PyMOL Python script that loads the backbone (N, CA, C, O; Angstrom):
from pymol import cmd

cmd.read_pdbstr("""\
ATOM      1  N   PRO A   1     -23.079   0.219  -3.414  1.00  0.00           N
ATOM      2  CA  PRO A   1     -24.018   1.050  -3.556  1.00  0.00           C
ATOM      3  C   PRO A   1     -25.297   0.294  -4.393  1.00  0.00           C
ATOM      4  O   PRO A   1     -25.201  -0.686  -5.132  1.00  0.00           O
ATOM      5  N   GLU A   2     -26.321   0.932  -4.100  1.00  0.00           N
ATOM      6  CA  GLU A   2     -27.696   0.539  -4.976  1.00  0.00           C
ATOM      7  C   GLU A   2     -27.235   0.410  -6.450  1.00  0.00           C
ATOM      8  O   GLU A   2     -26.445   1.183  -6.993  1.00  0.00           O
ATOM      9  N   GLY A   3     -27.880  -0.760  -7.084  1.00  0.00           N
ATOM     10  CA  GLY A   3     -27.546  -0.936  -8.539  1.00  0.00           C
ATOM     11  C   GLY A   3     -26.364  -1.528  -8.703  1.00  0.00           C
ATOM     12  O   GLY A   3     -26.183  -1.879  -9.869  1.00  0.00           O
ATOM     13  N   MET A   4     -25.421  -1.789  -7.908  1.00  0.00           N
ATOM     14  CA  MET A   4     -24.148  -2.498  -8.083  1.00  0.00           C
ATOM     15  C   MET A   4     -24.093  -3.859  -7.818  1.00  0.00           C
ATOM     16  O   MET A   4     -24.963  -4.283  -7.058  1.00  0.00           O
ATOM     17  N   MET A   5     -23.247  -4.681  -8.276  1.00  0.00           N
ATOM     18  CA  MET A   5     -23.169  -5.948  -8.051  1.00  0.00           C
ATOM     19  C   MET A   5     -21.743  -6.419  -7.637  1.00  0.00           C
ATOM     20  O   MET A   5     -20.713  -5.964  -8.134  1.00  0.00           O
ATOM     21  N   GLN A   6     -21.800  -7.490  -6.559  1.00  0.00           N
ATOM     22  CA  GLN A   6     -20.297  -7.878  -6.263  1.00  0.00           C
ATOM     23  C   GLN A   6     -19.960  -9.317  -6.994  1.00  0.00           C
ATOM     24  O   GLN A   6     -20.754 -10.257  -6.973  1.00  0.00           O
ATOM     25  N   ALA A   7     -18.880  -9.352  -7.538  1.00  0.00           N
ATOM     26  CA  ALA A   7     -18.551 -10.626  -8.202  1.00  0.00           C
ATOM     27  C   ALA A   7     -17.207 -11.088  -7.537  1.00  0.00           C
ATOM     28  O   ALA A   7     -16.291 -10.280  -7.385  1.00  0.00           O
ATOM     29  N   LEU A   8     -17.115 -12.209  -7.198  1.00  0.00           N
ATOM     30  CA  LEU A   8     -16.040 -12.884  -6.575  1.00  0.00           C
ATOM     31  C   LEU A   8     -15.231 -13.604  -7.975  1.00  0.00           C
ATOM     32  O   LEU A   8     -15.757 -14.373  -8.780  1.00  0.00           O
ATOM     33  N   LEU A   9     -13.924 -13.146  -7.989  1.00  0.00           N
ATOM     34  CA  LEU A   9     -13.120 -13.679  -9.183  1.00  0.00           C
ATOM     35  C   LEU A   9     -12.051 -14.778  -8.787  1.00  0.00           C
ATOM     36  O   LEU A   9     -11.459 -14.766  -7.707  1.00  0.00           O
ATOM     37  N   PRO A  10     -11.896 -15.575  -9.614  1.00  0.00           N
ATOM     38  CA  PRO A  10     -11.057 -16.723  -8.861  1.00  0.00           C
ATOM     39  C   PRO A  10      -9.652 -16.195  -8.764  1.00  0.00           C
ATOM     40  O   PRO A  10      -9.370 -15.288  -9.546  1.00  0.00           O
ATOM     41  N   GLY A  11      -8.589 -16.675  -7.810  1.00  0.00           N
ATOM     42  CA  GLY A  11      -7.607 -16.152  -7.721  1.00  0.00           C
ATOM     43  C   GLY A  11      -6.616 -16.542  -9.015  1.00  0.00           C
ATOM     44  O   GLY A  11      -6.761 -17.542  -9.719  1.00  0.00           O
ATOM     45  N   CYS A  12      -5.656 -15.602  -9.153  1.00  0.00           N
ATOM     46  CA  CYS A  12      -5.051 -15.758 -10.457  1.00  0.00           C
ATOM     47  C   CYS A  12      -3.888 -14.675 -10.666  1.00  0.00           C
ATOM     48  O   CYS A  12      -3.685 -13.883  -9.746  1.00  0.00           O
ATOM     49  N   THR A  13      -3.167 -14.606 -11.753  1.00  0.00           N
ATOM     50  CA  THR A  13      -2.160 -13.827 -11.763  1.00  0.00           C
ATOM     51  C   THR A  13      -2.568 -13.069 -12.931  1.00  0.00           C
ATOM     52  O   THR A  13      -3.022 -13.558 -13.966  1.00  0.00           O
ATOM     53  N   ILE A  14      -2.328 -11.560 -12.636  1.00  0.00           N
ATOM     54  CA  ILE A  14      -2.983 -10.439 -13.610  1.00  0.00           C
ATOM     55  C   ILE A  14      -1.990  -9.760 -14.126  1.00  0.00           C
ATOM     56  O   ILE A  14      -1.056  -9.340 -13.442  1.00  0.00           O
ATOM     57  N   ALA A  15      -2.112  -9.562 -15.566  1.00  0.00           N
ATOM     58  CA  ALA A  15      -1.084  -8.932 -16.128  1.00  0.00           C
ATOM     59  C   ALA A  15      -1.818  -7.419 -16.465  1.00  0.00           C
ATOM     60  O   ALA A  15      -2.886  -7.450 -17.077  1.00  0.00           O
ATOM     61  N   LYS A  16      -1.309  -6.252 -16.112  1.00  0.00           N
ATOM     62  CA  LYS A  16      -1.837  -5.193 -16.202  1.00  0.00           C
ATOM     63  C   LYS A  16      -1.129  -4.305 -17.303  1.00  0.00           C
ATOM     64  O   LYS A  16       0.089  -4.415 -17.438  1.00  0.00           O
ATOM     65  N   PHE A  17      -1.907  -3.356 -18.159  1.00  0.00           N
ATOM     66  CA  PHE A  17      -1.323  -2.783 -19.232  1.00  0.00           C
ATOM     67  C   PHE A  17      -1.952  -1.567 -19.334  1.00  0.00           C
ATOM     68  O   PHE A  17      -3.169  -1.484 -19.500  1.00  0.00           O
ATOM     69  N   ARG A  18      -1.047  -0.386 -19.226  1.00  0.00           N
ATOM     70  CA  ARG A  18      -1.544   0.933 -18.991  1.00  0.00           C
ATOM     71  C   ARG A  18      -1.846   1.536 -20.463  1.00  0.00           C
ATOM     72  O   ARG A  18      -1.099   1.383 -21.430  1.00  0.00           O
ATOM     73  N   CYS A  19      -3.110   2.273 -20.466  1.00  0.00           N
ATOM     74  CA  CYS A  19      -3.518   3.058 -21.361  1.00  0.00           C
ATOM     75  C   CYS A  19      -3.370   4.281 -21.106  1.00  0.00           C
ATOM     76  O   CYS A  19      -3.744   4.762 -20.037  1.00  0.00           O
ATOM     77  N   THR A  20      -2.701   5.097 -22.216  1.00  0.00           N
ATOM     78  CA  THR A  20      -2.587   6.553 -22.059  1.00  0.00           C
ATOM     79  C   THR A  20      -3.297   7.360 -23.293  1.00  0.00           C
ATOM     80  O   THR A  20      -2.963   7.060 -24.439  1.00  0.00           O
ATOM     81  N   GLY A  21      -4.120   8.219 -23.105  1.00  0.00           N
ATOM     82  CA  GLY A  21      -4.652   8.959 -24.379  1.00  0.00           C
ATOM     83  C   GLY A  21      -6.157   9.107 -24.277  1.00  0.00           C
ATOM     84  O   GLY A  21      -6.659   8.625 -23.262  1.00  0.00           O
ATOM     85  N   PRO A  22      -6.925   9.662 -25.110  1.00  0.00           N
ATOM     86  CA  PRO A  22      -8.295  10.042 -24.945  1.00  0.00           C
ATOM     87  C   PRO A  22      -9.054   8.484 -25.099  1.00  0.00           C
ATOM     88  O   PRO A  22      -8.691   7.609 -25.886  1.00  0.00           O
ATOM     89  N   MET A  23     -10.067   8.404 -24.245  1.00  0.00           N
ATOM     90  CA  MET A  23     -11.096   7.463 -24.653  1.00  0.00           C
ATOM     91  C   MET A  23     -12.088   7.510 -25.671  1.00  0.00           C
ATOM     92  O   MET A  23     -12.500   8.637 -25.946  1.00  0.00           O
ATOM     93  N   PRO A  24     -12.570   6.540 -26.298  1.00  0.00           N
ATOM     94  CA  PRO A  24     -12.153   4.985 -26.108  1.00  0.00           C
ATOM     95  C   PRO A  24     -11.153   4.353 -27.123  1.00  0.00           C
ATOM     96  O   PRO A  24     -10.916   3.154 -27.265  1.00  0.00           O
ATOM     97  N   GLY A  25     -10.659   5.319 -27.742  1.00  0.00           N
ATOM     98  CA  GLY A  25      -9.469   5.002 -28.554  1.00  0.00           C
ATOM     99  C   GLY A  25      -8.472   4.183 -27.831  1.00  0.00           C
ATOM    100  O   GLY A  25      -8.243   2.995 -28.061  1.00  0.00           O
ATOM    101  N   SER A  26      -7.781   5.074 -26.750  1.00  0.00           N
ATOM    102  CA  SER A  26      -6.668   4.382 -26.302  1.00  0.00           C
ATOM    103  C   SER A  26      -6.787   3.003 -25.864  1.00  0.00           C
ATOM    104  O   SER A  26      -5.998   2.093 -26.117  1.00  0.00           O
ATOM    105  N   LEU A  27      -8.161   2.926 -24.984  1.00  0.00           N
ATOM    106  CA  LEU A  27      -8.033   1.536 -24.302  1.00  0.00           C
ATOM    107  C   LEU A  27      -8.451   0.482 -25.543  1.00  0.00           C
ATOM    108  O   LEU A  27      -8.146  -0.705 -25.428  1.00  0.00           O
ATOM    109  N   GLN A  28      -9.022   0.868 -26.502  1.00  0.00           N
ATOM    110  CA  GLN A  28      -9.349  -0.188 -27.785  1.00  0.00           C
ATOM    111  C   GLN A  28      -8.011  -0.521 -28.379  1.00  0.00           C
ATOM    112  O   GLN A  28      -7.755  -1.648 -28.802  1.00  0.00           O
ATOM    113  N   ALA A  29      -7.160   0.482 -28.403  1.00  0.00           N
ATOM    114  CA  ALA A  29      -5.858   0.034 -29.223  1.00  0.00           C
ATOM    115  C   ALA A  29      -5.038  -0.855 -28.214  1.00  0.00           C
ATOM    116  O   ALA A  29      -4.496  -1.894 -28.591  1.00  0.00           O
ATOM    117  N   VAL A  30      -4.972  -0.422 -26.972  1.00  0.00           N
ATOM    118  CA  VAL A  30      -4.209  -1.297 -26.134  1.00  0.00           C
ATOM    119  C   VAL A  30      -4.792  -2.649 -26.002  1.00  0.00           C
ATOM    120  O   VAL A  30      -4.060  -3.591 -25.698  1.00  0.00           O
ATOM    121  N   ASN A  31      -6.138  -2.822 -26.221  1.00  0.00           N
ATOM    122  CA  ASN A  31      -6.876  -4.206 -25.950  1.00  0.00           C
ATOM    123  C   ASN A  31      -6.410  -4.887 -27.326  1.00  0.00           C
ATOM    124  O   ASN A  31      -6.080  -6.071 -27.261  1.00  0.00           O
ATOM    125  N   SER A  32      -6.361  -4.299 -28.447  1.00  0.00           N
ATOM    126  CA  SER A  32      -6.373  -4.967 -29.487  1.00  0.00           C
ATOM    127  C   SER A  32      -4.713  -5.629 -29.573  1.00  0.00           C
ATOM    128  O   SER A  32      -4.440  -6.774 -29.934  1.00  0.00           O
ATOM    129  N   ARG A  33      -3.870  -4.720 -29.201  1.00  0.00           N
ATOM    130  CA  ARG A  33      -2.502  -5.172 -29.019  1.00  0.00           C
ATOM    131  C   ARG A  33      -2.291  -6.457 -28.144  1.00  0.00           C
ATOM    132  O   ARG A  33      -1.530  -7.366 -28.476  1.00  0.00           O
ATOM    133  N   ILE A  34      -3.023  -6.447 -27.016  1.00  0.00           N
ATOM    134  CA  ILE A  34      -2.758  -7.461 -26.108  1.00  0.00           C
ATOM    135  C   ILE A  34      -3.291  -8.737 -26.763  1.00  0.00           C
ATOM    136  O   ILE A  34      -2.637  -9.778 -26.830  1.00  0.00           O
ATOM    137  N   PHE A  35      -4.547  -8.572 -27.247  1.00  0.00           N
ATOM    138  CA  PHE A  35      -4.986 -10.134 -28.032  1.00  0.00           C
ATOM    139  C   PHE A  35      -4.632 -10.469 -29.291  1.00  0.00           C
ATOM    140  O   PHE A  35      -4.902 -11.605 -29.680  1.00  0.00           O
ATOM    141  N   ASN A  36      -3.931  -9.496 -30.203  1.00  0.00           N
ATOM    142  CA  ASN A  36      -3.457  -9.606 -31.347  1.00  0.00           C
ATOM    143  C   ASN A  36      -2.016  -9.822 -31.566  1.00  0.00           C
ATOM    144  O   ASN A  36      -1.542 -10.442 -32.518  1.00  0.00           O
ATOM    145  N   GLU A  37      -1.203  -9.133 -30.393  1.00  0.00           N
ATOM    146  CA  GLU A  37       0.184  -9.268 -30.607  1.00  0.00           C
ATOM    147  C   GLU A  37       0.754  -9.874 -29.265  1.00  0.00           C
ATOM    148  O   GLU A  37       1.457 -10.883 -29.313  1.00  0.00           O
ATOM    149  N   TRP A  38       0.496  -9.352 -28.251  1.00  0.00           N
ATOM    150  CA  TRP A  38       1.115  -9.872 -26.808  1.00  0.00           C
ATOM    151  C   TRP A  38       0.872 -11.192 -26.455  1.00  0.00           C
ATOM    152  O   TRP A  38       1.769 -12.007 -26.239  1.00  0.00           O
ATOM    153  N   LEU A  39      -0.436 -11.447 -26.383  1.00  0.00           N
ATOM    154  CA  LEU A  39      -0.813 -13.009 -25.955  1.00  0.00           C
ATOM    155  C   LEU A  39      -0.322 -14.032 -27.136  1.00  0.00           C
ATOM    156  O   LEU A  39       0.303 -15.050 -26.839  1.00  0.00           O
ATOM    157  N   PRO A  40      -0.595 -13.749 -28.300  1.00  0.00           N
ATOM    158  CA  PRO A  40      -0.083 -14.725 -29.183  1.00  0.00           C
ATOM    159  C   PRO A  40       1.362 -15.092 -29.601  1.00  0.00           C
ATOM    160  O   PRO A  40       1.783 -16.104 -30.161  1.00  0.00           O
ATOM    161  N   GLY A  41       2.201 -13.627 -29.034  1.00  0.00           N
ATOM    162  CA  GLY A  41       3.451 -13.871 -29.196  1.00  0.00           C
ATOM    163  C   GLY A  41       4.135 -14.132 -28.013  1.00  0.00           C
ATOM    164  O   GLY A  41       5.366 -14.088 -28.001  1.00  0.00           O
ATOM    165  N   ASN A  42       3.388 -14.440 -26.860  1.00  0.00           N
ATOM    166  CA  ASN A  42       3.773 -14.711 -25.671  1.00  0.00           C
ATOM    167  C   ASN A  42       4.640 -16.263 -25.527  1.00  0.00           C
ATOM    168  O   ASN A  42       3.863 -17.209 -25.653  1.00  0.00           O
ATOM    169  N   SER A  43       5.638 -16.543 -25.363  1.00  0.00           N
ATOM    170  CA  SER A  43       6.070 -17.939 -25.091  1.00  0.00           C
ATOM    171  C   SER A  43       5.881 -18.506 -23.919  1.00  0.00           C
ATOM    172  O   SER A  43       5.908 -19.733 -23.832  1.00  0.00           O
ATOM    173  N   ARG A  44       5.611 -17.532 -22.583  1.00  0.00           N
ATOM    174  CA  ARG A  44       5.526 -17.849 -21.514  1.00  0.00           C
ATOM    175  C   ARG A  44       4.117 -17.842 -20.770  1.00  0.00           C
ATOM    176  O   ARG A  44       4.013 -18.525 -19.752  1.00  0.00           O
ATOM    177  N   TYR A  45       3.104 -17.156 -21.196  1.00  0.00           N
ATOM    178  CA  TYR A  45       1.880 -16.774 -20.769  1.00  0.00           C
ATOM    179  C   TYR A  45       0.628 -17.074 -21.627  1.00  0.00           C
ATOM    180  O   TYR A  45       0.629 -16.767 -22.819  1.00  0.00           O
ATOM    181  N   GLU A  46      -0.347 -17.613 -21.100  1.00  0.00           N
ATOM    182  CA  GLU A  46      -1.553 -17.374 -22.002  1.00  0.00           C
ATOM    183  C   GLU A  46      -2.674 -16.847 -21.311  1.00  0.00           C
ATOM    184  O   GLU A  46      -2.547 -16.739 -20.091  1.00  0.00           O
ATOM    185  N   PHE A  47      -3.681 -16.517 -21.799  1.00  0.00           N
ATOM    186  CA  PHE A  47      -4.991 -16.287 -20.955  1.00  0.00           C
ATOM    187  C   PHE A  47      -5.646 -17.144 -20.449  1.00  0.00           C
ATOM    188  O   PHE A  47      -5.997 -18.172 -21.028  1.00  0.00           O
ATOM    189  N   ALA A  48      -5.944 -16.804 -19.124  1.00  0.00           N
ATOM    190  CA  ALA A  48      -6.404 -17.730 -18.170  1.00  0.00           C
ATOM    191  C   ALA A  48      -7.841 -18.132 -17.923  1.00  0.00           C
ATOM    192  O   ALA A  48      -8.158 -19.223 -17.449  1.00  0.00           O
ATOM    193  N   SER A  49      -8.756 -17.107 -18.301  1.00  0.00           N
ATOM    194  CA  SER A  49     -10.067 -17.022 -17.959  1.00  0.00           C
ATOM    195  C   SER A  49     -10.845 -16.155 -18.848  1.00  0.00           C
ATOM    196  O   SER A  49     -10.248 -15.502 -19.705  1.00  0.00           O
ATOM    197  N   GLY A  50     -12.038 -16.088 -18.737  1.00  0.00           N
ATOM    198  CA  GLY A  50     -13.057 -15.533 -19.716  1.00  0.00           C
ATOM    199  C   GLY A  50     -13.493 -14.114 -19.091  1.00  0.00           C
ATOM    200  O   GLY A  50     -14.676 -13.812 -19.244  1.00  0.00           O
ATOM    201  N   PHE A  51     -12.731 -13.291 -18.463  1.00  0.00           N
ATOM    202  CA  PHE A  51     -12.765 -12.013 -18.099  1.00  0.00           C
ATOM    203  C   PHE A  51     -11.577 -11.144 -18.148  1.00  0.00           C
ATOM    204  O   PHE A  51     -10.448 -11.634 -18.171  1.00  0.00           O
ATOM    205  N   ASN A  52     -11.789  -9.838 -18.167  1.00  0.00           N
ATOM    206  CA  ASN A  52     -10.678  -8.828 -18.074  1.00  0.00           C
ATOM    207  C   ASN A  52     -11.546  -7.765 -17.327  1.00  0.00           C
ATOM    208  O   ASN A  52     -12.770  -7.632 -17.295  1.00  0.00           O
ATOM    209  N   VAL A  53     -10.387  -6.935 -16.642  1.00  0.00           N
ATOM    210  CA  VAL A  53     -10.890  -5.763 -16.049  1.00  0.00           C
ATOM    211  C   VAL A  53     -10.338  -4.561 -16.533  1.00  0.00           C
ATOM    212  O   VAL A  53      -9.154  -4.457 -16.854  1.00  0.00           O
ATOM    213  N   GLU A  54     -11.205  -3.606 -16.598  1.00  0.00           N
ATOM    214  CA  GLU A  54     -10.802  -2.307 -16.946  1.00  0.00           C
ATOM    215  C   GLU A  54     -10.906  -1.184 -15.875  1.00  0.00           C
ATOM    216  O   GLU A  54     -11.976  -0.811 -15.392  1.00  0.00           O
ATOM    217  N   MET A  55      -9.716  -0.697 -15.563  1.00  0.00           N
ATOM    218  CA  MET A  55      -9.642   0.240 -14.595  1.00  0.00           C
ATOM    219  C   MET A  55      -9.567   1.928 -15.154  1.00  0.00           C
ATOM    220  O   MET A  55      -8.788   2.350 -16.009  1.00  0.00           O
ATOM    221  N   TYR A  56     -10.440   2.596 -14.526  1.00  0.00           N
ATOM    222  CA  TYR A  56     -10.463   4.205 -15.091  1.00  0.00           C
ATOM    223  C   TYR A  56     -10.145   5.082 -13.877  1.00  0.00           C
ATOM    224  O   TYR A  56     -10.649   4.986 -12.758  1.00  0.00           O
ATOM    225  N   THR A  57      -9.239   5.936 -14.285  1.00  0.00           N
ATOM    226  CA  THR A  57      -8.999   6.937 -13.365  1.00  0.00           C
ATOM    227  C   THR A  57      -9.977   8.330 -13.328  1.00  0.00           C
ATOM    228  O   THR A  57     -10.666   8.611 -14.309  1.00  0.00           O
ATOM    229  N   MET A  58      -9.975   8.956 -12.422  1.00  0.00           N
ATOM    230  CA  MET A  58     -10.586  10.302 -12.188  1.00  0.00           C
ATOM    231  C   MET A  58      -9.980  11.282 -13.202  1.00  0.00           C
ATOM    232  O   MET A  58      -8.757  11.284 -13.347  1.00  0.00           O
ATOM    233  N   GLY A  59     -10.671  12.026 -13.837  1.00  0.00           N
ATOM    234  CA  GLY A  59     -10.265  13.131 -14.940  1.00  0.00           C
ATOM    235  C   GLY A  59     -10.788  13.047 -16.298  1.00  0.00           C
ATOM    236  O   GLY A  59     -11.610  12.195 -16.636  1.00  0.00           O
ATOM    237  N   ASP A  60     -10.331  13.893 -17.039  1.00  0.00           N
ATOM    238  CA  ASP A  60     -10.945  14.173 -18.318  1.00  0.00           C
ATOM    239  C   ASP A  60     -10.543  13.020 -19.218  1.00  0.00           C
ATOM    240  O   ASP A  60      -9.353  12.849 -19.484  1.00  0.00           O
ATOM    241  N   ILE A  61     -11.649  12.083 -19.781  1.00  0.00           N
ATOM    242  CA  ILE A  61     -11.228  11.051 -20.566  1.00  0.00           C
ATOM    243  C   ILE A  61     -11.027  11.416 -21.721  1.00  0.00           C
ATOM    244  O   ILE A  61     -10.684  10.545 -22.521  1.00  0.00           O
ATOM    245  N   HIS A  62     -11.155  12.645 -22.133  1.00  0.00           N
ATOM    246  CA  HIS A  62     -10.599  13.060 -23.597  1.00  0.00           C
ATOM    247  C   HIS A  62      -9.291  13.581 -23.693  1.00  0.00           C
ATOM    248  O   HIS A  62      -8.883  13.865 -24.819  1.00  0.00           O
ATOM    249  N   SER A  63      -8.501  13.772 -22.638  1.00  0.00           N
ATOM    250  CA  SER A  63      -7.132  14.246 -22.553  1.00  0.00           C
ATOM    251  C   SER A  63      -6.431  13.275 -23.029  1.00  0.00           C
ATOM    252  O   SER A  63      -6.727  12.081 -22.995  1.00  0.00           O
ATOM    253  N   TYR A  64      -5.269  13.874 -23.587  1.00  0.00           N
ATOM    254  CA  TYR A  64      -4.046  13.036 -24.174  1.00  0.00           C
ATOM    255  C   TYR A  64      -3.288  12.455 -23.146  1.00  0.00           C
ATOM    256  O   TYR A  64      -2.430  11.650 -23.507  1.00  0.00           O
ATOM    257  N   ASP A  65      -3.419  12.698 -21.847  1.00  0.00           N
ATOM    258  CA  ASP A  65      -2.623  12.153 -20.744  1.00  0.00           C
ATOM    259  C   ASP A  65      -3.426  11.119 -19.928  1.00  0.00           C
ATOM    260  O   ASP A  65      -2.954  10.372 -19.070  1.00  0.00           O
ATOM    261  N   TYR A  66      -4.830  11.197 -20.362  1.00  0.00           N
ATOM    262  CA  TYR A  66      -5.936  10.592 -19.311  1.00  0.00           C
ATOM    263  C   TYR A  66      -5.119   8.830 -19.622  1.00  0.00           C
ATOM    264  O   TYR A  66      -4.710   8.256 -20.631  1.00  0.00           O
ATOM    265  N   SER A  67      -5.194   8.494 -18.219  1.00  0.00           N
ATOM    266  CA  SER A  67      -4.745   7.091 -17.794  1.00  0.00           C
ATOM    267  C   SER A  67      -5.756   6.115 -17.361  1.00  0.00           C
ATOM    268  O   SER A  67      -6.557   6.344 -16.454  1.00  0.00           O
ATOM    269  N   SER A  68      -5.697   4.964 -18.069  1.00  0.00           N
ATOM    270  CA  SER A  68      -6.666   3.688 -17.637  1.00  0.00           C
ATOM    271  C   SER A  68      -5.947   2.501 -17.717  1.00  0.00           C
ATOM    272  O   SER A  68      -4.764   2.620 -18.037  1.00  0.00           O
ATOM    273  N   GLU A  69      -6.367   1.407 -17.508  1.00  0.00           N
ATOM    274  CA  GLU A  69      -5.607   0.182 -17.370  1.00  0.00           C
ATOM    275  C   GLU A  69      -6.436  -0.970 -17.755  1.00  0.00           C
ATOM    276  O   GLU A  69      -7.635  -1.007 -17.477  1.00  0.00           O
ATOM    277  N   ILE A  70      -5.765  -2.012 -18.455  1.00  0.00           N
ATOM    278  CA  ILE A  70      -6.712  -3.056 -18.668  1.00  0.00           C
ATOM    279  C   ILE A  70      -6.017  -4.406 -17.797  1.00  0.00           C
ATOM    280  O   ILE A  70      -4.794  -4.544 -17.847  1.00  0.00           O
ATOM    281  N   TRP A  71      -6.639  -5.127 -17.212  1.00  0.00           N
ATOM    282  CA  TRP A  71      -5.869  -6.427 -16.317  1.00  0.00           C
ATOM    283  C   TRP A  71      -6.465  -7.506 -16.863  1.00  0.00           C
ATOM    284  O   TRP A  71      -7.693  -7.552 -16.932  1.00  0.00           O
ATOM    285  N   ILE A  72      -5.712  -8.473 -17.305  1.00  0.00           N
ATOM    286  CA  ILE A  72      -6.145  -9.835 -17.965  1.00  0.00           C
ATOM    287  C   ILE A  72      -5.437 -10.864 -17.070  1.00  0.00           C
ATOM    288  O   ILE A  72      -4.255 -10.692 -16.770  1.00  0.00           O
ATOM    289  N   PRO A  73      -6.126 -11.923 -16.639  1.00  0.00           N
ATOM    290  CA  PRO A  73      -5.814 -13.199 -15.904  1.00  0.00           C
ATOM    291  C   PRO A  73      -4.839 -13.675 -16.950  1.00  0.00           C
ATOM    292  O   PRO A  73      -5.012 -13.491 -18.155  1.00  0.00           O
ATOM    293  N   ILE A  74      -3.786 -14.308 -16.413  1.00  0.00           N
ATOM    294  CA  ILE A  74      -2.841 -15.352 -17.290  1.00  0.00           C
ATOM    295  C   ILE A  74      -2.405 -16.221 -16.288  1.00  0.00           C
ATOM    296  O   ILE A  74      -2.510 -16.055 -15.072  1.00  0.00           O
ATOM    297  N   ARG A  75      -1.865 -17.243 -16.942  1.00  0.00           N
ATOM    298  CA  ARG A  75      -1.225 -18.465 -16.282  1.00  0.00           C
ATOM    299  C   ARG A  75      -0.219 -18.839 -17.210  1.00  0.00           C
ATOM    300  O   ARG A  75      -0.305 -18.625 -18.419  1.00  0.00           O
ATOM    301  N   GLU A  76       0.926 -19.511 -16.534  1.00  0.00           N
ATOM    302  CA  GLU A  76       2.013 -20.087 -17.466  1.00  0.00           C
ATOM    303  C   GLU A  76       1.475 -21.107 -18.197  1.00  0.00           C
ATOM    304  O   GLU A  76       0.617 -21.776 -17.621  1.00  0.00           O
ATOM    305  N   LYS A  77       1.812 -21.451 -19.526  1.00  0.00           N
ATOM    306  CA  LYS A  77       1.731 -22.332 -20.428  1.00  0.00           C
ATOM    307  C   LYS A  77       2.167 -23.740 -20.186  1.00  0.00           C
ATOM    308  O   LYS A  77       3.340 -23.818 -19.818  1.00  0.00           O
ATOM    309  N   LYS A  78       1.634 -24.682 -20.278  1.00  0.00           N
ATOM    310  CA  LYS A  78       2.006 -26.004 -19.889  1.00  0.00           C
ATOM    311  C   LYS A  78       3.087 -26.543 -21.039  1.00  0.00           C
ATOM    312  O   LYS A  78       2.895 -26.427 -22.250  1.00  0.00           O
ATOM    313  N   LYS A  79       4.112 -27.077 -20.505  1.00  0.00           N
ATOM    314  CA  LYS A  79       5.291 -27.268 -21.420  1.00  0.00           C
ATOM    315  C   LYS A  79       4.886 -29.024 -21.958  1.00  0.00           C
ATOM    316  O   LYS A  79       5.622 -29.613 -22.749  1.00  0.00           O
TER     317      LYS A  79
END
""", "prot")
cmd.dss("prot")
cmd.show_as("cartoon", "prot")
cmd.util.cbc("prot")
cmd.orient("prot")
């Protein structure tokens, strides 16, 4: 559509994290946990690239059951 851009992203493995609850708090909370807890504490995977994707569903973004996702590129850590 007009005003939109297309970007090609490199092929990679994606870790998907579900966010449930009102925006933007639910998304911010999950994002913080990914980068402050999950990635630093993960012995197998690391962040693979300089981008992440946020996926938003249709619905009331202020609802306690609103669902969205954060997708981050990951790769196995070198041994």
